[in-house]
C-alpha positions as CSV (number, residue, x, y, z in Angstrom):
1,X,-0.1,0.0,0.0
2,X,2.9,2.3,-0.5
3,X,1.5,3.8,-3.8
4,X,2.7,1.7,-6.8
5,X,-0.7,1.7,-8.6
6,X,-1.2,5.3,-7.7
7,X,2.1,6.4,-9.1
8,X,1.7,4.3,-12.3
9,X,-1.8,5.9,-12.9
10,X,-0.3,9.4,-12.1
11,X,2.4,8.9,-14.7
12,X,0.1,7.5,-17.3
13,X,-2.5,10.0,-16.9
14,X,-0.2,12.9,-17.0
15,X,1.7,11.7,-20.1
16,X,-0.9,10.3,-22.5
17,X,-3.2,12.1,-24.7
18,X,-6.4,13.3,-23.1
19,X,-8.5,11.4,-25.6
20,X,-6.8,8.0,-24.8
21,X,-6.6,8.5,-21.0
22,X,-10.1,7.5,-20.5
23,X,-9.6,4.4,-22.7
24,X,-6.9,2.9,-20.3
25,X,-9.0,0.2,-18.7
26,X,-7.4,-3.2,-19.4
27,X,-4.4,-4.5,-17.4
28,X,-1.7,-6.0,-19.5
29,X,1.1,-5.7,-17.0
30,X,3.2,-3.1,-19.0
31,X,2.8,0.4,-20.1
32,X,4.9,2.6,-22.4
33,X,5.0,6.3,-21.5
34,X,6.0,9.0,-24.1
35,X,8.2,11.8,-22.9
36,X,8.5,15.4,-24.4
37,X,11.9,14.4,-25.8
38,X,10.4,11.8,-27.9
39,X,11.8,8.9,-26.0
40,X,9.6,6.4,-24.1
41,X,9.9,4.7,-20.8
42,X,8.1,1.2,-20.4
43,X,6.9,0.6,-16.9
44,X,6.3,-3.2,-15.9
45,X,3.6,-3.5,-13.3
46,X,4.0,-7.2,-12.4
47,X,2.5,-8.8,-9.5
48,X,5.4,-7.8,-7.1
49,X,9.0,-8.9,-7.0
50,X,8.1,-12.8,-7.1
51,X,7.3,-12.4,-10.7
52,X,10.3,-10.4,-11.3
53,X,12.5,-13.0,-9.8
54,X,10.5,-15.9,-11.5
55,X,11.5,-14.3,-15.0
56,X,15.1,-14.1,-13.8
57,X,15.0,-17.7,-12.6
58,X,14.0,-18.7,-16.3
59,X,16.9,-16.7,-17.7
60,X,14.9,-13.5,-18.8
61,X,16.1,-10.1,-17.8
62,X,13.4,-7.6,-18.8
63,X,14.2,-5.0,-16.2
64,X,16.9,-2.1,-16.6
65,X,16.0,-0.1,-13.6
66,X,14.0,-0.8,-10.6
67,X,11.8,1.7,-8.7
68,X,11.5,1.0,-5.0
69,X,8.4,3.0,-3.7
70,X,8.2,3.7,0.1
71,X,5.6,5.7,1.7
72,X,7.2,8.9,3.5
73,X,4.7,8.5,6.4
74,X,5.5,4.8,7.1
75,X,8.6,2.8,7.7
76,X,10.4,0.2,5.6
77,X,8.3,-2.9,5.4
78,X,9.5,-6.6,5.0
79,X,8.2,-6.5,1.4
80,X,10.4,-3.4,0.8
81,X,13.5,-5.2,2.0
82,X,12.5,-8.3,0.1
83,X,12.3,-6.1,-3.0
84,X,15.7,-4.5,-2.4
85,X,17.3,-7.9,-1.9
86,X,15.8,-9.3,-5.1
87,X,17.0,-6.2,-7.0
88,X,20.4,-6.6,-5.7
89,X,20.6,-10.3,-6.4
90,X,19.7,-9.5,-10.1
91,X,22.3,-6.8,-10.0
92,X,19.7,-4.3,-11.4
93,X,20.2,-0.6,-10.5
94,X,17.7,1.0,-8.1
95,X,15.9,4.3,-7.8
96,X,14.1,5.1,-4.5
97,X,10.9,7.0,-4.8
98,X,9.6,8.3,-1.4
99,X,5.8,8.6,-1.9
100,X,3.2,10.6,0.0
101,X,5.5,13.5,0.5
102,X,2.5,15.9,0.5
103,X,1.2,14.4,3.8
104,X,2.0,16.4,7.0
105,X,3.2,13.3,8.7
106,X,5.8,12.5,6.0
107,X,9.3,12.0,7.3
108,X,11.7,11.4,4.3
109,X,14.9,11.5,6.5
110,X,13.5,8.6,8.7
111,X,13.1,6.5,5.5
112,X,16.6,7.4,4.3
113,X,18.1,6.4,7.8
114,X,16.3,3.0,7.7
115,X,17.6,2.5,4.1
116,X,21.2,3.2,5.3
117,X,20.7,0.6,7.9
118,X,20.0,-1.8,5.1
119,X,23.2,-0.7,3.4
120,X,21.3,1.4,0.7
121,X,22.9,4.8,0.8
122,X,21.0,7.4,-1.1
123,X,22.9,10.3,-3.1
124,X,22.2,13.0,-0.6
125,X,23.5,10.8,2.1
126,X,26.9,10.3,0.3
127,X,25.7,7.1,-1.5
128,X,25.2,6.2,-5.2
129,X,21.3,5.3,-5.1
130,X,19.2,8.1,-6.7
131,X,16.2,9.2,-4.5
132,X,13.3,11.5,-5.2
133,X,10.3,12.7,-3.1
134,X,7.1,12.4,-5.0
135,X,3.3,12.6,-4.5
136,X,1.3,10.3,-6.7
137,X,-1.8,12.2,-5.8
138,X,-0.6,15.9,-6.6
139,X,1.9,14.9,-9.2
140,X,4.8,16.6,-7.3
141,X,8.2,15.1,-8.2
142,X,6.9,13.0,-10.9
143,X,8.9,14.9,-13.6
144,X,12.0,14.6,-11.4
145,X,11.6,11.0,-11.2
146,X,11.3,10.6,-14.9
147,X,14.4,12.7,-15.5
148,X,16.3,10.5,-13.1
149,X,15.2,7.5,-15.0
150,X,16.4,9.0,-18.3
151,X,19.7,10.0,-16.7
152,X,20.3,6.5,-15.5
153,X,19.3,5.0,-18.9
154,X,22.1,7.3,-20.5
155,X,24.6,6.4,-17.9
156,X,23.7,2.6,-18.6
157,X,24.0,3.2,-22.3
158,X,20.7,1.2,-23.0
159,X,20.0,0.6,-26.7
160,X,18.5,-2.0,-29.0
161,X,18.7,-2.9,-32.7
162,X,15.3,-2.5,-34.5
163,X,16.0,-4.1,-38.0
164,X,16.8,-7.7,-37.0
165,X,14.8,-10.9,-36.0
166,X,12.5,-10.0,-33.2
167,X,13.2,-11.3,-29.8
168,X,12.0,-10.6,-26.2
169,X,10.4,-11.9,-23.0
170,X,6.8,-13.0,-21.9
171,X,5.5,-10.6,-19.3
172,X,2.2,-12.3,-18.6
173,X,0.2,-15.0,-20.3
174,X,-3.6,-16.2,-19.9
175,X,-6.1,-18.3,-21.5
176,X,-8.9,-15.8,-22.8
177,X,-12.4,-17.4,-23.4
178,X,-12.9,-15.6,-26.5
179,X,-9.3,-15.2,-28.1
180,X,-7.5,-18.4,-26.7
181,X,-4.0,-18.0,-25.4
182,X,-2.9,-14.4,-25.1
183,X,0.7,-13.5,-24.2
184,X,1.9,-10.0,-23.1
185,X,5.4,-9.7,-24.5
186,X,8.1,-7.2,-24.2
187,X,10.0,-6.9,-27.6
188,X,13.9,-6.4,-26.6
189,X,15.3,-6.4,-30.1
190,X,14.0,-6.3,-33.7
191,X,10.5,-5.5,-34.7
192,X,7.6,-8.1,-34.1
193,X,5.1,-8.1,-37.0
194,X,1.6,-9.8,-37.7
195,X,2.3,-13.1,-39.6
196,X,5.7,-13.8,-38.1
197,X,6.4,-17.4,-37.2
198,X,7.1,-17.3,-33.5
199,X,8.2,-19.7,-30.6
200,X,8.2,-19.3,-26.9
201,X,9.0,-22.1,-24.6
202,X,7.5,-25.3,-26.0
203,X,4.8,-23.5,-28.0
204,X,5.2,-22.4,-31.6
205,X,2.8,-20.5,-33.9
206,X,2.1,-17.6,-36.2
207,X,1.4,-14.1,-34.8
208,X,-2.4,-13.8,-35.8
209,X,-2.9,-10.3,-34.2
210,X,-1.0,-7.7,-32.0
211,X,-2.8,-5.5,-29.6
212,X,-1.3,-2.4,-27.9
213,X,-2.0,-1.4,-24.2
214,X,-5.2,0.4,-25.3
215,X,-6.6,-2.8,-27.0
216,X,-6.0,-1.3,-30.6
217,X,-4.8,-3.6,-33.3
218,X,-1.3,-2.7,-34.6
219,X,0.8,-4.2,-37.4
220,X,4.2,-4.2,-35.6
221,X,5.9,-3.4,-32.4
222,X,9.7,-2.5,-32.0
223,X,12.0,-2.7,-29.1
224,X,10.8,-1.9,-25.5
225,X,7.2,-2.0,-26.7
226,X,4.7,-4.0,-24.5
227,X,2.3,-5.8,-26.8
228,X,-0.3,-8.6,-26.7
229,X,0.3,-11.5,-29.0
230,X,-2.4,-13.8,-30.3
231,X,-1.4,-16.9,-32.2
232,X,0.4,-19.3,-29.8
233,X,-1.4,-22.7,-29.4
234,X,-0.8,-22.7,-25.5
235,X,-0.1,-20.4,-22.6
236,X,3.7,-19.9,-22.1
237,X,5.2,-19.0,-18.7
238,X,6.1,-15.5,-17.6
239,X,9.8,-15.1,-18.3
240,X,10.0,-17.4,-21.2
241,X,11.8,-16.1,-24.0
242,X,10.0,-15.5,-27.4
243,X,11.7,-15.4,-30.7
244,X,10.8,-15.1,-34.4
245,X,12.0,-17.9,-36.7
246,X,12.7,-18.2,-40.3
247,X,9.7,-20.4,-41.0
248,X,6.9,-22.2,-39.3
249,X,8.4,-25.4,-39.9
250,X,11.6,-24.4,-38.1
251,X,9.5,-23.1,-35.2
252,X,7.7,-26.6,-35.1
253,X,11.0,-28.5,-35.2
254,X,12.5,-26.4,-32.4
255,X,9.3,-26.7,-30.3
256,X,9.4,-30.5,-30.7
257,X,13.0,-30.6,-29.5
258,X,12.2,-28.5,-26.4
259,X,9.1,-30.7,-25.6
260,X,11.5,-33.7,-25.7
261,X,14.0,-31.9,-23.4
262,X,11.4,-30.8,-21.0
263,X,10.1,-34.3,-20.7
264,X,13.5,-35.8,-20.0
265,X,14.0,-33.0,-17.3
266,X,10.7,-33.7,-15.7
267,X,11.5,-37.4,-15.5
268,X,15.0,-36.8,-14.0
269,X,13.5,-34.2,-11.7
270,X,16.7,-32.4,-11.6
271,X,17.8,-30.9,-8.2
272,X,19.9,-28.0,-9.4
273,X,20.5,-26.1,-6.3
274,X,21.5,-28.6,-3.6
275,X,24.4,-28.1,-1.3
276,X,26.5,-30.9,-3.1
277,X,25.8,-29.2,-6.4
278,X,27.0,-25.9,-5.2
279,X,30.1,-27.5,-3.7
280,X,30.9,-29.0,-7.1
281,X,30.4,-25.6,-8.8
282,X,32.8,-23.8,-6.2
283,X,35.3,-26.6,-6.7
284,X,35.3,-26.2,-10.3
285,X,35.8,-22.5,-10.0
286,X,32.3,-21.6,-11.2
287,X,31.3,-20.0,-7.9
288,X,33.3,-18.3,-5.2
289,X,30.6,-18.0,-2.6
290,X,27.8,-20.1,-1.0
291,X,24.6,-18.1,-1.2
292,X,21.8,-18.6,1.2
293,X,18.3,-17.3,1.9
294,X,17.5,-17.2,5.7
295,X,14.2,-17.4,7.3
296,X,13.5,-17.4,11.0
297,X,10.8,-17.2,13.6
298,X,12.0,-13.9,15.2
299,X,14.1,-10.9,14.3
300,X,16.8,-11.7,16.7
301,X,17.3,-15.3,15.3
302,X,17.4,-14.1,11.8
303,X,19.9,-11.3,12.6
304,X,22.1,-13.6,14.6
305,X,22.2,-16.3,11.9
306,X,22.9,-13.8,9.1
307,X,25.6,-12.2,11.2
308,X,27.3,-15.5,12.2
309,X,27.2,-16.8,8.5
310,X,28.6,-13.4,7.3
311,X,31.5,-14.0,9.7
312,X,32.6,-17.0,8.0
313,X,35.2,-15.5,5.7
314,X,38.1,-16.9,3.7
315,X,40.0,-15.5,0.9
316,X,38.8,-18.4,-1.5
317,X,35.2,-19.1,-0.4
318,X,32.6,-17.2,1.6
319,X,28.8,-17.4,2.7
320,X,26.7,-14.6,1.1
321,X,23.3,-14.1,2.8
322,X,21.2,-12.7,-0.2
323,X,18.0,-12.2,1.8
324,X,16.9,-12.7,5.3
325,X,13.5,-12.3,6.9
326,X,11.0,-13.3,9.5
327,X,8.1,-15.9,8.5
328,X,7.5,-19.1,6.7
329,X,9.5,-20.2,3.8
330,X,7.5,-18.7,0.8
331,X,7.4,-19.3,-2.9
332,X,9.2,-15.9,-3.3
333,X,12.0,-17.3,-1.1
334,X,12.3,-20.4,-3.4
335,X,12.3,-18.3,-6.5
336,X,15.0,-15.9,-5.2
337,X,17.1,-19.1,-4.3
338,X,16.5,-20.7,-7.7
339,X,17.4,-17.6,-9.6
340,X,20.5,-17.0,-7.6
341,X,21.7,-20.6,-7.2
342,X,21.2,-20.5,-3.4
343,X,19.9,-22.7,-0.8
344,X,17.2,-21.9,1.8
345,X,17.7,-22.1,5.4
346,X,14.8,-22.1,7.9
347,X,15.0,-21.6,11.6
348,X,12.1,-22.7,13.6
349,X,9.8,-21.9,10.8
350,X,7.2,-24.0,8.5
351,X,7.5,-24.3,4.8
352,X,4.4,-23.3,3.0
353,X,3.0,-26.2,0.9
354,X,3.1,-24.3,-2.3
355,X,6.7,-23.4,-1.7
356,X,7.7,-26.9,-0.9
357,X,6.1,-28.0,-4.2
358,X,7.9,-25.2,-6.1
359,X,11.2,-26.2,-4.5
360,X,10.9,-29.7,-5.9
361,X,10.2,-28.4,-9.4
362,X,12.8,-25.8,-9.2
363,X,15.2,-28.0,-7.5
364,X,16.1,-25.7,-4.6
365,X,17.3,-27.4,-1.3
366,X,15.5,-26.3,1.9
367,X,17.4,-27.0,5.2
368,X,15.6,-26.7,8.5
369,X,17.3,-26.1,11.8
370,X,16.4,-25.6,15.5
371,X,19.7,-24.5,17.0
372,X,21.8,-21.6,15.6
373,X,25.1,-23.4,16.4
374,X,24.1,-26.3,14.0
375,X,23.4,-23.8,11.2
376,X,26.8,-22.3,11.5
377,X,28.8,-25.5,12.0
378,X,27.0,-27.1,9.0
379,X,27.7,-24.1,6.8
380,X,31.2,-24.0,8.0
381,X,31.8,-27.7,7.4
382,X,30.3,-27.3,3.9
383,X,32.7,-24.3,3.0
384,X,35.7,-26.2,4.4
385,X,34.9,-29.1,2.2
386,X,35.2,-26.6,-0.7
387,X,38.6,-25.5,0.1
388,X,41.3,-27.1,-2.0
389,X,43.5,-29.2,0.4
390,X,47.0,-28.0,1.2
391,X,49.7,-30.2,-0.2
392,X,53.3,-31.1,1.2
393,X,56.1,-32.9,-0.7
394,X,57.9,-35.4,1.3
395,X,61.1,-37.1,-0.2
396,X,60.6,-40.8,0.6
397,X,63.6,-42.2,-1.3
398,X,66.8,-41.3,-3.0
399,X,69.0,-43.0,-5.7
400,X,72.2,-42.2,-7.4
401,X,72.7,-42.6,-11.1
402,X,75.7,-45.0,-11.7
403,X,75.3,-45.6,-15.4
404,X,73.2,-44.6,-18.4
405,X,71.9,-46.9,-20.9
406,X,70.2,-46.2,-24.4
407,X,67.0,-47.9,-25.2
408,X,65.4,-47.7,-28.6
409,X,62.1,-48.2,-27.2
410,X,62.1,-46.1,-24.1
411,X,65.0,-43.7,-24.5
412,X,67.7,-43.3,-21.9
413,X,67.6,-45.5,-18.8
414,X,69.5,-44.7,-15.7
415,X,71.3,-47.5,-13.8
416,X,70.9,-46.5,-10.1
417,X,71.6,-47.5,-6.6
418,X,69.0,-46.6,-4.0
419,X,70.9,-44.8,-1.3
420,X,68.0,-44.2,1.1
421,X,64.3,-45.0,1.6
422,X,62.2,-46.5,-1.4
423,X,61.9,-45.5,-5.1
424,X,58.1,-45.9,-5.9
425,X,56.9,-46.4,-9.3
426,X,53.7,-44.3,-8.9
427,X,55.4,-41.3,-7.3
428,X,56.7,-38.4,-9.3
429,X,60.4,-37.8,-9.0
430,X,62.8,-34.9,-9.2
431,X,66.4,-35.0,-10.7
432,X,69.0,-33.1,-9.0
433,X,72.3,-32.2,-10.6
434,X,75.1,-30.6,-8.4
435,X,72.1,-29.7,-6.0
436,X,70.0,-28.1,-8.7
437,X,66.5,-29.3,-9.7
438,X,66.7,-29.9,-13.4
439,X,63.5,-32.1,-13.8
440,X,60.3,-32.9,-12.1
441,X,58.0,-35.6,-13.5
442,X,56.7,-39.1,-13.7
443,X,58.7,-42.4,-14.2
444,X,58.1,-44.1,-17.5
445,X,59.6,-47.4,-16.0
446,X,61.1,-49.0,-13.0
447,X,62.9,-52.3,-13.2
448,X,65.0,-54.8,-11.3
449,X,67.0,-56.6,-13.9
450,X,64.2,-57.4,-16.6
451,X,61.3,-57.3,-14.2
452,X,58.9,-54.3,-13.9
453,X,58.6,-53.6,-10.2
454,X,56.4,-51.3,-8.1
455,X,59.2,-50.2,-5.7
456,X,62.8,-50.6,-5.0
457,X,64.2,-50.5,-1.5
458,X,67.5,-49.1,-0.1
459,X,70.6,-50.9,-1.0
460,X,69.2,-52.3,-4.2
461,X,70.0,-51.5,-7.9
462,X,67.4,-50.6,-10.4
463,X,66.8,-49.2,-13.8
464,X,64.8,-45.9,-14.0
465,X,63.1,-44.4,-17.1
466,X,61.9,-40.9,-16.9
467,X,58.8,-39.7,-18.9
468,X,59.7,-36.8,-21.3
469,X,63.3,-36.5,-20.0
470,X,66.4,-38.1,-21.7
471,X,69.2,-35.8,-20.5
472,X,70.1,-38.1,-17.5
473,X,73.8,-38.3,-16.5
474,X,76.0,-40.2,-14.2
475,X,76.1,-38.6,-10.8
476,X,72.6,-37.3,-11.0
477,X,70.4,-37.8,-7.9
478,X,66.8,-39.1,-8.3
479,X,64.4,-38.4,-5.5
480,X,61.0,-40.1,-5.0
481,X,58.5,-37.5,-3.9
482,X,55.4,-38.4,-2.2
483,X,52.5,-35.6,-2.2
484,X,50.6,-35.5,1.2
485,X,47.3,-33.7,1.1
486,X,46.0,-32.0,4.4
487,X,42.3,-30.9,4.8
488,X,42.1,-27.2,5.6
489,X,39.7,-25.6,8.0
490,X,38.2,-22.2,7.9
């Protein structure tokens, strides 16, 4: 109730032609607003940040800038914090709009102070986040907000190509009784035209009609234009990518392949965000942090867990709490975890049935705890398992080269006497000449007379072949090296 709908209505009614304003009745989830400069801003009015994150979880990035609206006569709400965390996780720039500034009880400084406590520093507090006071009722500050958005877009150098194959994202989709499947799309590159063969998710068809936000039929739509598309045989998911293909045949072939892949994935029920999967990704160098969403029963618990986890720091890996709040584990938490490759930690809280079901389909692991110590120790142990073990080299044997022999099959062979320890076939060796290391590598052969052996003990002679090294000389010392791995702790 901080004024999102009122702000959108105020912007649209002040910017569209008087004759069209009364015609804005249908809700298609996105609105294009013309500016005096001739440029346009498209506002997405999706059902909150959960939809925003659902799109991101499916690989769709439709948002260039997020406007976080906070009422000047209220405080920062849990939904506000969640919206900020979702924006940060998506790495989308934020603009803070402090609404209801016309009210006598408004206190913008209180809002800015609460934002600072959440590490969101606005520009007039020495930070980098633009902030503007507005009134959706009187219209005060609306022009300032639009100007800030245009300045941000110039700094981000946002642009798109019009003359190419059309591509974009599904914003909303529904089954209309009279018109069949209707998809609201945002064109992100190229120009979408009536008659184009199109594919989105597992559905393919031909664009039968395009309707603008006023319900009027149009022939085409370019970049950043929200448009309703009729012609798909089914209802795609919000966040699915749509693209135009060269022919309907190509779209159909692609659709069939995608349906097959989807069936295979459904059968496997891939769990893509389990702790073991994240460990593997970190070990492979694909991630440097273990991301978690923390939900708890009371503020004190949530704060304590977030603080403890944030304190587990190492130069190679770390825990990153991307969102923490009080309450049951919800669909929104699961979507954020899915999109951010995170796990969900619950402390003395239940998981909503719909969230549990979603976690299974999205492959998100939910871990529940009753003792804070267990949370911290388990995460610490998980991170410790991600550290590459420390290695130490131990010399387990040494042999002196007494003679060298030429072999047509294996190259030079060193006739040696083992002076100490054991020379082991599976170990690497290093060759020392006058105290200087001239080669480190593997053995190609280890023999006692004509027999291949696994090791040769002190006081015995042997023949040693070195892999990739033939410059062996009498008097050289060959050391057998054993590498000992030690598990590291945080």
